ZALUM-658227 format. One line per field, with one value per residue (C-alpha): residue number from 1; residue in three letters; chain; x, y negated, z negated. Coordinates in nm, 2 decimals, padded with zeros to 4 digits. Layout:
gumi (NUM; ...);
lolo (ala; ...);
logu (A; ...);
xx (X; ...);
yy (Y; ...);
zz (Z; ...);
***
This chain:
gumi (1; 2; 3; 4; 5; 6; 7; 8; 9; 10; 11; 12; 13; 14; 15; 16; 17; 18; 19; 20; 21; 22; 23; 24; 25; 26; 27; 28; 29; 30; 31; 32; 33; 34; 35; 36; 37; 38; 39; 40; 41; 42; 43; 44; 45; 46; 47; 48; 49; 50; 51; 52; 53; 54; 55; 56; 57; 58; 59; 60; 61; 62; 63; 64; 65; 66; 67; 68; 69; 70; 71; 72; 73; 74; 75; 76; 77; 78; 79; 80; 81; 82; 83; 84; 85; 86; 87; 88; 89; 90; 91; 92; 93; 94; 95; 96; 97; 98; 99; 100; 101; 102; 103; 104; 105; 106; 107; 108; 109; 110; 111; 112; 113; 114; 115; 116; 117; 118; 119; 120; 121; 122; 123; 124; 125; 126; 127; 128; 129; 130; 131; 132; 133; 134; 135; 136; 137; 138; 139; 140; 141; 142; 143; 144; 145; 146; 147; 148; 149; 150; 151; 152; 153; 154; 155; 156; 157; 158; 159; 160; 161; 162; 163; 164; 165; 166; 167; 168; 169; 170; 171; 172; 173; 174; 175; 176; 177; 178; 179; 180; 181; 182; 183; 184; 185; 186; 187; 188; 189; 190; 191; 192; 193; 194; 195; 196; 197; 198; 199; 200; 201; 202; 203; 204; 205; 206; 207; 208; 209; 210; 211; 212; 213; 214; 215; 216; 217; 218; 219; 220; 221; 222; 223; 224; 225; 226; 227; 228; 229; 230; 231; 232; 233; 234; 235; 236; 237; 238; 239; 240; 241; 242; 243; 244; 245; 246; 247; 248; 249; 250; 251; 252; 253; 254; 255; 256; 257; 258; 259; 260; 261; 262; 263; 264; 265; 266; 267; 268; 269; 270; 271; 272; 273; 274; 275; 276; 277; 278; 279; 280; 281; 282; 283; 284; 285; 286; 287; 288; 289; 290; 291; 292; 293; 294; 295; 296; 297; 298; 299; 300; 301; 302; 303; 304; 305; 306; 307; 308; 309; 310; 311; 312; 313; 314; 315; 316; 317; 318; 319; 320; 321; 322; 323; 324; 325; 326; 327; 328; 329; 330; 331; 332; 333; 334; 335; 336; 337; 338; 339; 340; 341; 342; 343; 344; 345; 346; 347; 348; 349; 350; 351; 352; 353; 354; 355; 356; 357; 358; 359; 360; 361; 362; 363; 364; 365; 366; 367; 368; 369; 370; 371; 372; 373; 374; 375; 376; 377; 378; 379; 380; 381; 382; 383; 384; 385; 386; 387; 388; 389; 390; 391; 392; 393; 394; 395; 396; 397; 398; 399; 400; 401; 402; 403; 404; 405; 406; 407; 408; 409; 410; 411; 412; 413; 414; 415; 416; 417; 418; 419; 420; 421; 422; 423; 424; 425; 426; 427; 428; 429; 430; 431; 432; 433; 434; 435; 436; 437; 438; 439; 440; 441; 442; 443; 444; 445; 446; 447; 448; 449; 450; 451; 452; 453; 454; 455; 456; 457; 458; 459; 460; 461; 462; 463; 464; 465; 466; 467; 468; 469; 470; 471; 472; 473; 474; 475; 476; 477; 478);
lolo (met; thr; arg; arg; ile; leu; his; ile; gly; val; gly; leu; leu; val; ile; tyr; val; leu; leu; phe; val; gln; leu; glu; leu; thr; gln; val; val; arg; ala; asp; ala; leu; arg; asp; his; pro; gln; asn; ile; arg; gly; ile; thr; met; val; phe; asp; ala; pro; arg; gly; ser; ile; ser; thr; ala; asp; gly; glu; ile; val; ala; glu; thr; val; thr; val; ser; gly; ala; arg; pro; arg; leu; arg; gln; tyr; pro; tyr; gly; ser; leu; tyr; ala; his; leu; val; gly; phe; ile; ser; ala; glu; his; gly; gly; gly; gly; leu; glu; arg; ser; his; asn; asp; phe; leu; ala; gly; asp; asp; leu; gly; val; arg; ile; gln; asp; lys; arg; asp; phe; phe; val; asp; arg; ala; arg; thr; gly; gln; ile; lys; leu; ser; val; arg; his; asp; val; gln; leu; val; ala; arg; ala; ala; leu; ala; gly; his; gln; gly; ala; ala; val; val; ile; asn; pro; ala; asn; gly; ala; val; leu; ala; met; trp; ser; ala; pro; his; phe; asn; pro; asn; his; leu; ser; ser; his; asp; leu; val; ser; val; ala; asp; asp; phe; val; ala; leu; lys; ser; asp; ala; glu; gly; pro; leu; val; asn; arg; ala; asp; ala; gln; leu; ala; glu; val; asn; ala; ile; phe; thr; leu; val; thr; ala; ala; thr; ala; ile; glu; val; gly; leu; ser; asp; phe; val; ala; pro; gln; ser; asp; thr; val; pro; thr; gln; thr; ile; lys; asn; asp; gly; asn; ile; thr; cys; gly; gly; asp; met; ala; ser; leu; phe; ile; thr; tyr; cys; arg; thr; gly; trp; ala; thr; ile; gly; leu; lys; leu; gly; gly; ala; asn; leu; arg; ala; ile; ser; glu; arg; phe; gly; leu; thr; glu; ser; ile; ser; thr; asp; leu; gly; asn; gln; leu; asp; gly; leu; leu; gln; ser; gly; glu; glu; pro; leu; ser; ala; pro; his; val; ala; ala; gly; ile; gly; val; lys; leu; ser; pro; leu; his; val; ala; his; leu; leu; ala; thr; val; gly; asn; asp; gly; gln; arg; ile; arg; pro; his; val; val; asp; gln; val; gln; gly; his; asp; gly; ser; val; ile; arg; asp; phe; thr; pro; asn; asn; leu; gly; gln; val; ile; ala; pro; asp; thr; ala; leu; thr; leu; arg; arg; met; leu; ala; glu; asn; val; glu; arg; gly; asn; ala; gln; gly; leu; ala; leu; lys; asn; val; glu; val; gly; gly; ile; leu; ala; ser; gly; phe; ala; glu; gln; pro; his; val; trp; ala; val; ala; leu; ala; pro; val; thr; gln; pro; glu; leu; ala; ile; ala; val; leu; leu; glu; gly; asp; glu; leu; ser; asp; pro; his; ala; ala; glu; thr; val; val; ala; ser; ile; thr; arg; ser; ile; ile; glu; ala; val; leu; arg; leu; pro; ser; pro; asn; val; glu; gly; thr; gln);
logu (A; A; A; A; A; A; A; A; A; A; A; A; A; A; A; A; A; A; A; A; A; A; A; A; A; A; A; A; A; A; A; A; A; A; A; A; A; A; A; A; A; A; A; A; A; A; A; A; A; A; A; A; A; A; A; A; A; A; A; A; A; A; A; A; A; A; A; A; A; A; A; A; A; A; A; A; A; A; A; A; A; A; A; A; A; A; A; A; A; A; A; A; A; A; A; A; A; A; A; A; A; A; A; A; A; A; A; A; A; A; A; A; A; A; A; A; A; A; A; A; A; A; A; A; A; A; A; A; A; A; A; A; A; A; A; A; A; A; A; A; A; A; A; A; A; A; A; A; A; A; A; A; A; A; A; A; A; A; A; A; A; A; A; A; A; A; A; A; A; A; A; A; A; A; A; A; A; A; A; A; A; A; A; A; A; A; A; A; A; A; A; A; A; A; A; A; A; A; A; A; A; A; A; A; A; A; A; A; A; A; A; A; A; A; A; A; A; A; A; A; A; A; A; A; A; A; A; A; A; A; A; A; A; A; A; A; A; A; A; A; A; A; A; A; A; A; A; A; A; A; A; A; A; A; A; A; A; A; A; A; A; A; A; A; A; A; A; A; A; A; A; A; A; A; A; A; A; A; A; A; A; A; A; A; A; A; A; A; A; A; A; A; A; A; A; A; A; A; A; A; A; A; A; A; A; A; A; A; A; A; A; A; A; A; A; A; A; A; A; A; A; A; A; A; A; A; A; A; A; A; A; A; A; A; A; A; A; A; A; A; A; A; A; A; A; A; A; A; A; A; A; A; A; A; A; A; A; A; A; A; A; A; A; A; A; A; A; A; A; A; A; A; A; A; A; A; A; A; A; A; A; A; A; A; A; A; A; A; A; A; A; A; A; A; A; A; A; A; A; A; A; A; A; A; A; A; A; A; A; A; A; A; A; A; A; A; A; A; A; A; A; A; A; A; A; A; A; A; A; A; A; A; A; A; A; A; A; A; A; A; A; A; A; A; A; A; A; A; A; A; A; A; A; A; A; A; A; A; A; A; A; A; A; A; A; A; A; A; A; A; A; A; A; A; A; A; A; A);
xx (14.93; 15.02; 14.65; 14.61; 14.91; 14.77; 14.44; 14.62; 14.82; 14.52; 14.34; 14.63; 14.65; 14.27; 14.32; 14.62; 14.42; 14.13; 14.36; 14.53; 14.19; 14.07; 14.39; 14.35; 13.99; 14.08; 14.38; 14.24; 13.87; 13.76; 14.04; 13.83; 13.54; 13.76; 13.95; 13.63; 13.45; 13.33; 13.50; 13.84; 14.03; 14.38; 14.42; 14.35; 14.54; 14.86; 14.87; 14.76; 15.11; 15.19; 15.17; 14.80; 14.64; 14.40; 14.03; 13.88; 13.54; 13.45; 13.50; 13.85; 13.79; 14.02; 13.80; 14.06; 14.44; 14.74; 14.98; 15.32; 15.33; 15.58; 15.57; 15.58; 15.35; 15.48; 15.16; 14.80; 14.49; 14.28; 13.93; 13.92; 13.53; 13.47; 13.13; 13.04; 13.17; 13.19; 12.95; 13.07; 13.44; 13.44; 13.74; 14.07; 14.16; 14.47; 14.25; 13.91; 13.99; 13.79; 13.47; 13.33; 13.56; 13.86; 13.79; 13.64; 13.92; 14.21; 14.41; 14.41; 14.47; 14.75; 14.92; 14.86; 14.70; 14.94; 14.83; 14.91; 15.24; 15.38; 15.30; 15.60; 15.89; 16.12; 15.90; 16.01; 16.36; 16.31; 16.14; 15.92; 15.58; 15.31; 14.96; 14.64; 14.44; 14.06; 13.84; 13.47; 13.16; 13.02; 13.03; 13.12; 12.86; 12.58; 12.68; 12.67; 12.32; 12.20; 12.34; 12.19; 11.85; 11.84; 11.97; 11.81; 11.64; 11.73; 11.74; 11.92; 11.93; 12.07; 12.11; 12.20; 12.26; 12.03; 12.23; 12.55; 12.46; 12.70; 12.60; 12.63; 12.55; 12.49; 12.41; 12.30; 12.21; 12.29; 12.66; 13.00; 13.34; 13.60; 13.89; 13.81; 13.85; 14.17; 14.34; 14.67; 14.52; 14.40; 14.23; 14.01; 13.95; 13.83; 13.59; 13.45; 13.41; 13.22; 13.00; 12.92; 12.85; 12.62; 12.43; 12.07; 12.03; 12.32; 12.54; 12.78; 12.50; 12.49; 12.12; 12.15; 12.24; 12.20; 11.86; 11.55; 11.21; 10.87; 10.81; 10.43; 10.32; 10.67; 10.66; 10.35; 10.59; 10.73; 10.37; 10.27; 10.58; 10.51; 10.14; 10.24; 10.52; 10.28; 09.99; 09.77; 09.81; 09.43; 09.32; 09.06; 09.03; 08.68; 08.56; 08.63; 08.73; 08.87; 09.03; 08.87; 09.09; 09.34; 09.38; 09.43; 09.23; 09.26; 09.35; 09.03; 08.86; 08.77; 08.63; 08.85; 08.94; 08.99; 09.28; 09.64; 09.69; 09.40; 09.53; 09.87; 09.75; 09.52; 09.75; 09.44; 09.59; 09.29; 09.32; 09.69; 09.63; 09.37; 09.63; 09.87; 09.62; 09.62; 09.99; 10.10; 10.41; 10.64; 10.58; 10.63; 10.95; 11.09; 11.06; 11.19; 11.50; 11.55; 11.53; 11.79; 11.55; 11.63; 12.00; 12.24; 12.38; 12.56; 12.87; 13.01; 13.13; 12.98; 12.62; 12.51; 12.13; 11.91; 11.54; 11.43; 11.09; 11.02; 10.87; 11.03; 11.05; 10.73; 10.72; 10.48; 10.17; 10.14; 09.86; 10.07; 10.38; 10.18; 10.06; 10.40; 10.28; 10.57; 10.82; 11.14; 11.41; 11.70; 11.72; 12.00; 11.76; 11.48; 11.70; 11.83; 11.48; 11.39; 11.72; 11.64; 11.30; 11.46; 11.71; 11.45; 11.45; 11.83; 11.97; 12.31; 12.47; 12.51; 12.87; 13.06; 13.42; 13.50; 13.87; 14.18; 14.48; 14.85; 15.09; 15.11; 14.74; 14.75; 14.44; 14.52; 14.16; 13.86; 13.53; 13.32; 12.93; 12.82; 12.52; 12.31; 12.07; 11.73; 11.49; 11.18; 11.09; 11.15; 10.78; 10.70; 10.96; 10.80; 10.45; 10.59; 10.74; 10.41; 10.24; 10.51; 10.46; 10.08; 10.12; 10.31; 10.06; 09.74; 09.82; 09.98; 10.32; 10.20; 10.45; 10.73; 10.61; 10.85; 10.76; 11.03; 11.10; 10.86; 10.91; 10.78; 10.76; 10.60; 10.54; 10.49; 10.48; 10.47; 10.40; 10.40; 10.73; 10.93; 10.75; 10.91; 10.83; 10.96; 11.00; 11.13; 11.17; 11.29; 11.39; 11.33; 11.10; 11.11; 11.49; 11.59; 11.93; 11.86; 11.70; 11.65; 11.54; 11.49; 11.40; 11.31; 11.27; 11.16; 10.87; 10.81; 10.67; 10.35; 10.13; 10.15; 10.03; 10.28; 10.56; 10.50; 10.50; 10.84; 11.00; 10.86; 11.00; 11.35; 11.34; 11.22; 11.50; 11.76; 11.62; 11.62; 11.97; 12.14; 11.98; 12.09; 12.46; 12.70; 12.82; 12.60; 12.65; 12.55; 12.80; 13.12; 13.26; 13.32);
yy (04.80; 05.08; 05.13; 04.76; 04.75; 05.06; 04.88; 04.58; 04.79; 04.98; 04.64; 04.50; 04.81; 04.79; 04.42; 04.52; 04.79; 04.56; 04.30; 04.56; 04.68; 04.33; 04.25; 04.56; 04.48; 04.13; 04.23; 04.55; 04.61; 04.24; 04.13; 04.11; 03.94; 03.68; 03.61; 03.57; 03.36; 03.03; 02.83; 02.99; 02.76; 02.88; 03.11; 02.83; 02.55; 02.76; 02.81; 02.46; 02.36; 02.71; 02.83; 02.93; 03.10; 02.94; 03.01; 03.02; 03.09; 03.39; 03.17; 03.05; 02.71; 02.65; 02.52; 02.52; 02.49; 02.39; 02.14; 02.01; 01.65; 01.42; 01.32; 01.48; 01.76; 01.94; 02.08; 01.96; 02.16; 02.02; 02.09; 01.96; 01.96; 01.80; 01.89; 02.13; 02.43; 02.29; 02.52; 02.83; 02.78; 02.58; 02.37; 02.40; 02.13; 02.08; 01.97; 02.14; 02.48; 02.58; 02.73; 02.93; 03.15; 02.96; 03.10; 03.44; 03.52; 03.35; 03.67; 03.71; 03.34; 03.29; 03.61; 03.78; 04.09; 04.37; 04.43; 04.07; 04.06; 04.37; 04.32; 04.51; 04.72; 04.42; 04.27; 04.54; 04.39; 04.02; 03.78; 03.56; 03.39; 03.59; 03.46; 03.61; 03.44; 03.48; 03.51; 03.45; 03.61; 03.25; 03.09; 02.73; 02.66; 02.82; 02.63; 02.30; 02.40; 02.46; 02.13; 01.93; 02.09; 02.00; 01.65; 01.40; 01.68; 01.84; 02.22; 02.52; 02.74; 03.09; 03.28; 03.65; 03.91; 04.19; 04.47; 04.42; 04.18; 03.91; 03.56; 03.34; 03.02; 02.89; 02.53; 02.34; 01.98; 01.75; 01.84; 01.71; 01.65; 01.90; 01.68; 01.44; 01.71; 01.85; 01.51; 01.45; 01.13; 01.29; 00.97; 00.96; 01.33; 01.30; 01.01; 01.20; 01.52; 01.34; 01.17; 01.50; 01.68; 01.40; 01.36; 01.47; 01.61; 01.86; 01.82; 02.09; 02.35; 02.58; 02.60; 02.87; 03.13; 02.96; 02.79; 02.99; 02.88; 03.04; 03.23; 03.29; 03.43; 03.56; 03.83; 03.98; 04.13; 04.35; 04.42; 04.54; 04.75; 04.91; 04.98; 05.15; 05.36; 05.49; 05.56; 05.26; 05.12; 05.16; 04.98; 04.72; 04.44; 04.33; 03.98; 03.77; 03.43; 03.55; 03.87; 04.01; 03.96; 03.75; 03.38; 03.40; 03.20; 03.13; 02.79; 02.58; 02.86; 03.03; 03.39; 03.63; 04.00; 04.27; 04.50; 04.41; 04.25; 04.01; 03.93; 03.86; 03.61; 03.42; 03.46; 03.58; 03.57; 03.76; 04.04; 04.09; 04.07; 04.34; 04.56; 04.48; 04.62; 04.94; 04.97; 04.88; 04.70; 05.00; 05.07; 04.69; 04.68; 04.99; 04.86; 04.52; 04.69; 04.87; 04.55; 04.40; 04.13; 04.20; 04.16; 03.88; 03.89; 03.55; 03.49; 03.28; 03.44; 03.15; 03.21; 03.54; 03.52; 03.74; 03.80; 03.72; 03.88; 03.70; 03.37; 03.23; 03.50; 03.68; 03.95; 03.88; 04.09; 04.33; 04.12; 03.81; 03.97; 04.13; 03.78; 03.62; 03.40; 03.31; 03.52; 03.32; 03.40; 03.23; 03.16; 03.42; 03.68; 03.59; 03.60; 03.94; 04.07; 03.97; 04.12; 04.45; 04.46; 04.36; 04.64; 04.92; 04.93; 04.98; 04.74; 04.60; 04.37; 04.01; 03.92; 03.60; 03.74; 03.97; 04.01; 03.93; 03.90; 03.87; 03.60; 03.75; 03.80; 04.17; 04.30; 04.37; 04.43; 04.48; 04.41; 04.66; 04.63; 04.77; 05.00; 05.02; 05.28; 05.32; 05.09; 05.17; 05.40; 05.27; 05.30; 05.08; 04.82; 04.83; 04.76; 04.47; 04.32; 04.34; 04.17; 03.89; 03.85; 03.84; 03.57; 03.35; 03.43; 03.35; 03.30; 03.03; 03.04; 02.93; 02.64; 02.89; 03.01; 02.98; 03.02; 03.27; 03.45; 03.65; 03.53; 03.67; 03.47; 03.32; 02.97; 02.92; 02.63; 02.58; 02.30; 02.45; 02.28; 02.09; 02.06; 02.29; 02.47; 02.78; 02.92; 03.26; 03.42; 03.71; 03.65; 03.82; 04.01; 04.34; 04.37; 04.10; 03.92; 03.66; 03.66; 03.30; 03.15; 02.77; 02.61; 02.24; 02.06; 01.71; 01.49; 01.39; 01.74; 01.68; 01.74; 02.11; 02.09; 01.82; 01.99; 02.33; 02.14; 02.00; 02.32; 02.51; 02.26; 02.29; 02.66; 02.68; 02.44; 02.67; 02.97; 02.80; 02.65; 02.98; 03.20; 02.95; 02.95; 03.06; 03.38; 03.68; 03.82; 03.58; 03.74; 03.66; 03.52; 03.72);
zz (09.48; 09.72; 09.80; 09.87; 10.10; 10.28; 10.33; 10.47; 10.70; 10.83; 10.89; 11.08; 11.29; 11.37; 11.47; 11.69; 11.86; 11.92; 12.07; 12.29; 12.41; 12.48; 12.67; 12.88; 12.96; 13.06; 13.28; 13.43; 13.40; 13.43; 13.66; 13.98; 13.81; 13.65; 13.97; 14.17; 13.90; 14.05; 13.78; 13.83; 14.07; 13.97; 14.27; 14.52; 14.35; 14.32; 14.70; 14.81; 14.93; 15.07; 15.44; 15.51; 15.81; 16.04; 16.08; 16.43; 16.59; 16.81; 17.12; 17.02; 16.84; 16.54; 16.26; 15.97; 15.99; 15.79; 15.94; 15.84; 15.71; 15.57; 15.20; 14.86; 14.97; 15.29; 15.42; 15.46; 15.53; 15.81; 15.94; 16.30; 16.32; 15.99; 15.85; 16.12; 15.94; 15.59; 15.41; 15.59; 15.59; 15.27; 15.15; 14.97; 14.72; 14.50; 14.21; 14.26; 14.39; 14.69; 14.83; 15.12; 15.32; 15.20; 14.85; 14.93; 15.18; 15.01; 14.98; 15.36; 15.44; 15.17; 15.26; 14.92; 15.09; 15.13; 15.49; 15.57; 15.39; 15.57; 15.93; 16.07; 15.94; 15.91; 15.65; 15.40; 15.41; 15.48; 15.24; 15.46; 15.43; 15.62; 15.65; 15.80; 16.06; 16.03; 16.34; 16.28; 16.43; 16.46; 16.80; 16.83; 17.10; 16.91; 16.59; 16.79; 16.91; 16.56; 16.43; 16.71; 16.67; 16.30; 16.34; 16.10; 15.89; 15.55; 15.57; 15.73; 16.03; 16.07; 16.40; 16.39; 16.66; 16.55; 16.72; 16.49; 16.21; 16.35; 16.23; 16.54; 16.36; 16.01; 15.96; 15.64; 15.59; 15.41; 15.45; 15.36; 15.52; 15.37; 15.49; 15.22; 14.96; 15.09; 15.11; 14.93; 14.78; 14.46; 14.34; 14.65; 14.62; 14.27; 14.35; 14.65; 14.45; 14.17; 14.43; 14.60; 14.28; 14.14; 14.48; 14.41; 14.76; 14.69; 15.00; 14.86; 14.85; 15.15; 15.20; 15.45; 15.19; 14.85; 14.88; 14.78; 14.91; 14.89; 15.22; 15.21; 15.54; 15.63; 15.36; 15.51; 15.76; 15.47; 15.35; 15.69; 15.71; 15.37; 15.47; 15.79; 15.62; 15.35; 15.59; 15.55; 15.90; 15.97; 15.65; 15.71; 15.45; 15.37; 15.46; 15.14; 15.02; 14.68; 14.53; 14.21; 13.90; 14.10; 14.14; 14.51; 14.77; 15.14; 15.28; 15.29; 15.10; 15.42; 15.44; 15.63; 15.66; 15.92; 16.03; 15.97; 16.32; 16.24; 15.89; 16.04; 16.30; 16.05; 15.74; 15.55; 15.19; 15.04; 15.30; 15.23; 14.86; 14.89; 15.07; 14.79; 14.54; 14.75; 14.79; 14.43; 14.32; 14.33; 14.70; 14.79; 14.59; 14.74; 15.09; 14.98; 14.84; 15.16; 15.36; 15.12; 14.98; 14.61; 14.64; 14.72; 15.07; 15.04; 15.24; 14.95; 14.62; 14.43; 14.56; 14.40; 14.39; 14.17; 14.11; 14.46; 14.41; 14.08; 13.99; 13.67; 13.41; 13.48; 13.76; 14.04; 14.07; 14.37; 14.53; 14.51; 14.65; 14.93; 15.03; 14.99; 14.71; 14.48; 14.68; 14.74; 14.98; 15.15; 15.53; 15.55; 15.39; 15.62; 15.93; 15.81; 15.77; 16.13; 16.26; 16.10; 16.26; 16.59; 16.56; 16.55; 16.17; 16.13; 15.88; 15.94; 15.68; 15.81; 15.85; 15.94; 15.96; 16.25; 16.21; 16.01; 16.25; 16.21; 16.32; 16.67; 16.71; 16.62; 16.43; 16.07; 15.96; 16.18; 16.00; 16.19; 16.15; 15.81; 15.89; 15.58; 15.70; 15.86; 15.66; 15.85; 16.14; 16.49; 16.57; 16.26; 16.38; 16.72; 16.58; 16.38; 16.69; 16.87; 16.58; 16.59; 16.97; 16.93; 16.66; 16.91; 17.19; 16.99; 16.63; 16.41; 16.58; 16.93; 16.91; 16.95; 17.29; 17.59; 17.96; 18.07; 17.74; 17.52; 17.16; 16.84; 16.53; 16.22; 16.09; 15.72; 15.48; 15.11; 14.87; 14.52; 14.44; 14.70; 15.03; 15.29; 15.61; 15.78; 16.14; 16.21; 16.55; 16.75; 17.11; 17.35; 17.14; 17.35; 17.33; 17.07; 17.12; 16.85; 16.51; 16.38; 16.06; 16.02; 15.69; 15.66; 15.32; 15.21; 15.10; 15.46; 15.52; 15.33; 15.63; 15.70; 16.06; 16.15; 15.97; 16.15; 16.48; 16.40; 16.28; 16.58; 16.82; 16.64; 16.66; 17.02; 17.12; 16.96; 17.14; 17.48; 17.44; 17.31; 17.58; 17.84; 17.73; 18.01; 17.84; 17.94; 17.60; 17.32; 17.07; 17.26; 17.58; 17.88);
***
């Protein structure tokens, strides 16, 4: 009997230890992961009625604010520009939590961050609600340009300042109005949320940083960088219409080859695939990792993308990767890639938040540019910019050409899954101020030549408009 009691006691002790360990793991080790999990809405719903800081653009436009109202709930979150910043700023809802910066920067906006709560010495002794005000890197005028350019199209546009990684515009369509989700009419909110979630076009999805699409010719920029860095810059691909042991063909089964500049202008798949055989998968992946193409750079905690260089469950072969076949990236990744090339090979993480400010405008936290290191040599970046410029001058991206500004860029299309078309550009290409990625999607893009004409026109209009804005510095007002 004594031995049986001892066994029961030991068993209960083991169970207690396991429960204690699990509790500690949940409360300490996994706390951040659980708090940031997309399905955890408790942190947002608890502060829905509380004071909350505003969000404003780099040029001073308030895009999210909390106002005092009459009724059972004393405060209402409002978004003065409706859908214009919906995917970037997100929303806050009493029933459905939140998204975008409203969620990822909730601690600052709600005043839960220690730096926000204690803004001066008196805050140690007086209990008062303090909130942080968020200032974006995004410019209102550039955001308006991006929306106008993509009017009537499904897709996304991202504009980045290559010198510091500041996202100047991020637009995604279709879109939604966050005011409908922050309403106090919970019945209407529930109906709107169900309609948005069930919409096949996915209006809640931020296509700028959560939509992956095959990039094709765009990835040859990475392949060229890899070849130059490992000493294959003088490699000449033989004239061919196929690649031995690979199911890779050129458009129209044409025969092509030559040096990298020639391959770039013609998007000679077989030539790039041959370079891929020479480089091998390890070299291509190493450079891809340095460019940040294998990691998530999403601005939204809910959009963490993995496996960017894989198709399904099977890794892509080096020839396929080198030619960009099956390689999928988001518009934010692609704009980031162009920005790194435009910044002499220095990679700076894209950011949409510049500062967290106190109630009096003082800077509580300054999000200085996060320099992630030298990805490629400056000479390599210069060679790539020359290739981009030549592609606009006499290659497939001639639709991006402007009279008074030298532009470098690439047009690419894909039809393996959903029809889509890309345009990416640096402008001015010699000393880039803008890195732009535009992605269009939809069944109406079945004609590749017509689709590339449309996306080139959209991208060109963004470049022209942004460079003509009154501020001499596209990042901020003077």
